[in-house]
Steps between C-alpha positions, in 0.01 A plus 500: 500500500690636200632305203791685351571439133824608354498552117724632221426746221146449384566567136744206469493260801288208393542315832404812694183517294419146592555570871281806491220325306482233772387770739308736266293242309388317807430801722779424747649783712868599456739785538708543180867603519704589183846358474768671285525235235642730235645779723746247656371508855332163505755333739466783742120509471472123571765496770238466777341204317807277477548244365246624246693649212245538219164666448226435580565426860232485765521569873211346697333674789700287748826613330571176306655577160385299198688517167413342166162549346389134522572499874315828536204356308470193721549705818222740405270210402558360851443840673189579297327175410172679438647715226524208259845566360503145365218329317259322723497177304785268609603398147488856377694617802770249438520606131511861597793437733674313219461791261623754752806278586589461130461872446729574795780262380465500124440703182857644508489611138196716514609643839860569386427625146173691576543688823165617634426869447165672518579818306458412136437226243793421285443456127705263283658303790642182359425212742773237511429132459553464879244763574252332263560171676430659835177649358394165371548356850308785660210447267503132565479560873218754460307248283556227756374724780181581306445129425507446878266792577269512203562878479520609135578863580604709796709364790660168429305309769173696461566718802805719543780316675869504570553337157369820336726711726807303394428524128409873499864610427517246223185660349682831528794363306275352228318829462809719539708323243217403263576133546310249282228317689158360425187715503392330812823576681495860373152545652625354827795743503267787438277393793799489733642841397183702430419471873446769758781358715749510217390854407563603867841331499599658166380845590732508803781353279473788258573752776873395459697582191818331369769647286633299339218245482634178661373255231517675162440241232607734218157437334220736404230521766147604552310595817412232760160375394331505843555847635225495759199730555699794637734502197264424214 
């Protein structure tokens, strides 16, 4: 009974990180396969999974292929109901689904202008008005989630859920580009990123080097602030 997860380059692939966290943070078994997102072999690497064409992609133990992170999330929640991927409370669960769906379909400015990278923290990055508007919306949703759950810190709904999975790459963008957010949001970002699972993901990511660096913002930079125990 093997779940096969196909991911792209760990240093940059935000959606791959989401797919991996669905398994890692909830203790679910999977076999991870790396797809050549930047080496140009992605089409060949995913050929056996057609019509899936993007990462992450998931092959279930019975051979069924599932693309798109939201579909993967719902499928895993069905297969592992005891794992608690969604909040247990019905109202919070509905809200968490809403947040994940909006994350999957929106926030084009922050996603387009601030590509995820886990190598460094850019200094002096000038966020556009569109990025700032996306940030305002992100913080509004986070505040709404906390009003539903009563959780002032930590996971949005009190216990780690798929909502936290979906917003982890957003936290990486906020930190990686020094984007302006409230203190409460900054603490939440730190909680998501200074986490053993993220340290594990990033440590493997750093085994690969890129020359030239795919997303050079032409800014000064400083080291990534959450290096992990083995790199401190």
